[in-house]
N, C-alpha and C positions, 0 to 999 in steps of 0.2 A: 656642829651643825644640828642647830634646832629644829625643832618641829615646826614653828612660826616663821621661818622662811617663806614657807609658803605663802601665807600671809598678808603678804606685801605687794600683794595683787601681782607677780610677777608676768601675768597673760596680758597684763595692756599696755597695748603700743609693743610690742614682740610681733615680729612678723609671724603671718599664715604659716610660712615656713618651717620656724623654730615649734610650734604647736605642734605642726605635723609630727616634726619629730619625736618631740616630746611622746604624745599620743599613741606612736608604730610602735614604742616598747613596752608599752602595756598589757598587760592579761588579766583584766578584772575580772573577776563572777559577778553575778546581779542575785535575784531573788524572783523566783515565777518561771513558768514553762513555757508565757512567749516574749517578745522581744520588746522589754519596756521604751516607751519613749527615750529617755535618756540617752540607752545604747545605741540607738538608732543611730542621733543626731550623732555620738562621736562617731560609729561605725564611719558616715558620711564625711565627718572630717579629718579621717585619719587613723583610727584608731584599731592599733595593728592584731590584737589577737582580741581573743574572747576565753575564759575559761568556764567551763562548765561541771556543776557538780549534781549528786542526787537531787537538791530540790528542785535544779531545771528538768529531769529527767522522767520521764513515766512510762514509756512504749517507742520504741524505735520508729514509728512510723512519726510518730510528736515530736521525736530528737530530728527527723528528718525535715519539718517542717522548719524546724527549728535554726536550724545551720542553712538551711536554703536562704531566710530571713535574713541571717546576718550577712550570708555574703551577696545580696540583690543590694546590700547597702554598701560592704567593702568586699568586690570579688577575691584582693588580695590577702584577707582575715587570715590567719592561723585559729583554726577551731580547735582546744586542748580540753583534755579532760584528766583526771588522774584515776587511768583504768590499770590495774596493774593485774586483772585477769586471775587474783584467787583472793584471799581475804578482805583487800581492798578494791570496792569495785564502785562504779556507778554505772556504769549500763544497766548493773543488775542487785542495785542496791537492795530494791524491794523483796525479791525472790532467793539473794544466795546466788554468787555465782557458778555458772556452769563449768566451770574449768578449775582444775586444780593452780593453787598459787605455788611461789617459787621454791619453795621449801619442800612441795610435795616432787616436784618436778627435781629439783637435787638430789633427791632420795631415788627416785624413778633411774637418775643416772644415764640418760640418754637423748644425748644432744640434739636427736634426729627427733624425738619427738617433740622437746620442748621446742623445738623451730616449728616442727606444724600446729601446735597448741600457738604459738605466739601469731604465724602465719591469719591463723581459723579466726583470733579475737581481732589482729588487722584487719582484716576482711569484712568482720562486723560493722567497727570503727566506720573504718572507709564507706559504706555502707550507710552510715548514719548520716556522715559530711566532715565527723572528724579528722583533722590532721596531725593532730601531733599527743601522742598518750605521754605522760608523765610516768614512763615505767620504762626499765626496769630498772628494779633493786636492785645494785650491785653492790650494796656492803658484804662483808662477810660477815656470818653470827660467831661475832668473836666476844661474847659476853652474855652468860647464857639467863640474867639479868638485865638485860635490856630493855628498855619495856616499849619499844618505839619500831625494831625492825622484827625479829620472831621468825614467823613463817612468810614473812617477807624478803629475806635471804633466801640462796640459792643453796648456803649448807654455809657451814666450818671451815672448811678446806680452801684455798684463794685457788688453786687451780680450777677445782669444781667447778668454782663462783664463777670463773672466767672463760670456760668452755660455753657455759648455760649462758652466761651474759651475750655472748657471741653470739650462742645459734638462736636467742630470744632477740637480737635485734635483727636479724638477719631475717627471721620470721615474720616480724610482724613491720617491717620494711620492704619485704618483698610484696606487700600490700598494697603500699604509697603511704604510709603512716610513721610520720619518722619516732622513733624512737629515743628516748631521754636517759639517760644514765644517772643515775642519783644512788648517794647523795653526796657529793664528791668534798672531801677524798677521803671518806668511809663512814658511815654511824656506828659501822659493828659492834667497836672495843671500847663501848660505853656507856654507863647505867643510868643516864641522865634523858627524856624523854625531849629532845629539842623544837616540841610546843609548847614547851612548857618557864623552861630555864637553856642554858646554856652549855652543852658537854663539852669538857674538856677529852682530844685525843693522848691517850701520853706517848704514845709509838714516839720514838725514835724516826731521824728523816729514813736511817736504813730499814728501821720494822715498819713503816708506813712504804715505806718503796717493795718490802718484802715480802706483805701480809694485805695491807689493804686497793695497794694500785694496782694490782695484776689484773682487776675484772674492766678496771674503766679502760687500760689500756688495750684488752681484748674486744671491750665494748668499741673503742674507737677506731681499732685495726678494722675493726668489721663494719664500719661504716656509720657510727651511731652520728644521726645530725644536730642531737642538743646534748648535754649533761644539763642535769642540775646541780644547785650548787645546796650544801647542808650546811644552818646553822651552828658551824662547831669552829669549837677554840682549837687550833691546832700550832701549839707553841714552840715544836722545830721547827716550824717554817716563819707564824707569825705569832708573837705573846701577847699581840692587844688586841688583834683584829680577828673577830668571825668570818669563816672564810669566803662569806659573801660577801666581806668586803675588803680583803686583803687582795693586793695586786701579787702579794708573791706567791700565793694559792692559785689563782686566777691567773695571773700572766706569767708568769716565771714557768711554774709547776705546770698548770693544764695546756697551758699553750706553748708554752716553749719546751720543756723537758717531756711532756705526751703529745707534741706535735697536734694539738687537738684545734681545726678549724670551724667550728659549726656552731650551733647556737648556743649561748651559756643563761639557762636560765635561774634566778631563784628562786627557791621554796619561797612557800609564804609570806610574802615580807610584814605582814601584822604579824608574825612569829614573834612571841615574849622575844628572844633571846637579842633581836635588832631591834625592834622595833619600841622596845622599853629604854635600850640602851642612845638610839638613836632618833628616834620618831620615827612614824613615816615615810614620809619626807625624807626625811635625812638620812635613812638607811638606804632607801631607795636612790641616792646622788651618787652614796659609798661605796653601795653594788655597781654601779654604773664607772663609774670613775677606775672602780676596781679592775672593770674587766667582762662585768657583766654585760649581755644584750637587751635581755626581755625580765620584764618584773613580774611576776604571779602573786597577784594583790586580790583579794575579796571572800576566799575560803571563806572567815570568818565572821570578815566587814565588809559586806558589799552594797553599798549606797554612789551613789552621784557624786556627794560634797566631799568623800575620801577621792576617791578618783583623781575628781579636779585637784585638791589640794595637791594631790603627787605630782602633774601633769603642773600644775605651776610652779611647785617647786621644782621639777626640772629646770623649766625656762629661768627663773629665779636664778638658778646655781651656773647657766650657759651665759647669763646674763653678769654676774659677777664674775665670772672663771674660775669657779670652782670645778665645772666638771665643761672641758674643750669640747666644744661646736662638731668637730671632725671627731671624737669619738662617740658623739652621740647620733653622728650621721652614720660610722658606723656598724652600732648596734641595729640604728634601724636599717638598714640594708640586710645584713647578715635577718633579721626576722623578713623581712621579705623574701629573702634567696630560701628560706625553708620552706613559706607558703609556697615560689614556685614549683621547689623541687616536688613538693606534695602531689600540685596538679597534674602535675607531667607523668607519676610515677603512679595514680590512683587506679588500682585493678578494685574490678565489681565482683563479687561475690558468684562465683559460678556453680554450676554441678561438676562433679567428680572430681573433686580434690580430695576425697576420704579422708574429710578433717573430724568428720562427725562423732568418731571411736576415739581419736586422739585422745581427749580430754579423759574419758572414761578410763581410755587404758593405762594410760598414765599414775591417776588413782591408784586402780589397783596394784598397780607395780610400785607405789611407794609405801603400799600398805604395811605395816609390819606389825605380823600378829603374834603374841607368845603366849601359850598354854601352860599353865601353871600348875594344873590340875588336872582331869578328866572331866570334860563339859559334860553337865547335868540339862539338861532340857526341865524347862519350868513354863509354869502357863502361860498368859499372853506378857510380852514384855511391862517393866514398869519401870519407865527413861528416868531416872533423875538426872538436871542439868543444874550442876553448880557455878552458877553464872558471877562471875567477876567482871569489872569493868575493863576495856579495853582501851587503848591509843586513841588519840582523837585521827591520826588516818583513816580508822575502821569507821564506817558510820554505823551509829547505833541503831538502824530501820535495819539495818541487816540481819535478819535470822540465821541462826546456826543451831548443830546438834545433829544428832540423828533419828530424832522422833518421829518427824515426817516419815524420814525413808523406811524406820519401821513398822508405821502405820500403814503401808502401805502394802505392807507383806502381811500385817496380823493386826487388824482392823481395832482390835480391842486392848491396841496399845493404850497406856497411862499414861501421861505428861506432868513430871510437876518440878516447879522451876524453883530454886534454894537461893536466898540472896543473904551471905553469913548467917544463917540459922542457930539458935541456939541448941541444945540437946536436948529437949523437947521436942522439938522440930525433929529432928534428924529423928528421933525413937519412935515420934509415931509415923512417919515417912517410909523406918524400917518397918514397921508393922504393918503399914497399908499392900506393903511389898511379899508379903508371906504368899509365901504357894505361888509366885510368878518370878520369871525371869528379872534380875534386876539390872538395870545397865546404868552405872552411873558415867556420865558427859561431862569433863572438863576440859577446861583449855588454858594451858601451859600452868598446870597446877603446883609448879615450885617456886611460883613467882609469888602465889598467895598462899598464907600462910596461912589462914581459916580454908580455903581449899584442901588444903593439904590435912587439916585437921579433920576436918570435916569428911572426907574422903576414908582417910585412916579410921573414924569410928562406925561407920558404915562398915568398912568393909572388916573388921572385930567384931559385927552382929553378925556380915551377911558375905562370911567368905566366899561363898562359891557366887559372888557377883562380876557382871562384865563393865571390864572397867574401859572406857573411850576417851582416850587423851588428842582431842582436835588441835591443840594448840605445837608448841615445842616442845618434841617430849627430851627425856631424859634418859639415863639408862634405867634407873628404875621402873619393871613393870608390875605392878602391885593388881591385883585381883587372879580369881580363877583364869579367867582371859582377858589379858591386855590387848588392845588395839590400839595404835601408834597411827593417827592420818596425816600429819606433818600439813595439817591445816582444816580450816572449819568449811570450806565449802558446799555446795549440793550434793557435786559430784563425791568430794572425799567422803562424804556422809552416806553415798550411796556403799562406795564400795566395801565402806564399814557392816552396812546391812547387809550387804551380799554377805561377806565374811562369818557373822554369826548367824546367818542362815544356812549357810553350807557347813559350818558347823554342828549343825542339825540344834540348837540353842532356841528353833521358833517352837513353840506349841504348834503343833501338825493339826489341830482344829481350828484354831487363828488364824494360820497362815495361809494368804491369798495364792504364795510362788513366787515364780518371778523374781 
């Protein structure tokens, strides 16, 4: 089914009922911080959902006004966002998340604490009018070279991931915000980013059931209202179609074997593994036929023309019999059911929940500090950030690193941000840090050859340096003092800065304490 399906004018002469059903299963994005006129029109005609991204979010009050405008046009709209509460954040994209991400929660390994953190996030989302979060990630961290999961996973052990998945789902949904476990049937044991190309999951059916599926079972058993498909090829179940477009995976495995009866949401339908293979409209129809209920579109391509093309393609597919109308009606009903559940269960943020300290407590408990040689106080910190690219799920505007938290304690802190520096740049940087506490901050250093090489070169010249790993750590712990934060959020940075201060490494004359 090619993209040109939608160009035949399928919407002309079709019933308004069919058009409304086609609109009901879409969750598009848009550009701007107020509601565009084209989105207003689509909502008033039955558009079932909206996905908000950081480009739509400035402040919580602004988001409240935006979601109120959405529901003024369609009171039953699902308003979703990709808020994982860690390195992938939309509400706090401009400041960095005030919550630890999944890997830190898994490292702390206290499901009660995980539930508290998730409930706090749910309350904030409910307060601004969001009723579906595309989270949690319940993939296992099965491959250290995985470019897209990393700190978004709770860990590498299926049992640990399962118990935290259940706790997170329970916590966020206690606020009346639907959870969406992703990326089914498991993106962890891959080394390809599905934003760019089609990853292959090489597990046998037995291995998939033993390693990748337990967290999904746990999330479903905990009552998860939604599951997001991964654009993944899983030959053990379907050697031809990505999971998003595979009835064997969505209907037979997810619905049948796992017993999931909630909303199945696609990952971004414009992502290369499906859109380049089938076209936007073709991928959408194939996903709906396979058993998906809601189509996420607009993360990378937010325009009224694209949304209209997809709607028309759906209608054409019903008209020519490719997509049974009762399948489309069932999908639309599931979208409505989720919106109704969220409206009935929404909780208002209130005093007395005791949640404010849960995030910092989790970050502190996750922190791994390795002292390889006696700490030696230096002058004011000189922070070097080795800045490597991240995957598309992590917003490029989101800050990271320990510099801000160290500056709050030592105002004379200096920051140097390096990207693939040559030897001369490294030498100048090390010389500039002479007589000062050198803090080198990295993010999943083992995945980037130049980061590992630059770090090694700096440690040859400054073996007394402190190294802060803010991504996925390995068993290696280089540096005089090595701190693994299991995430790059603000609260993880605060825990690291506290530990550096507690070790007596901050210059007393420059420190402001606390």
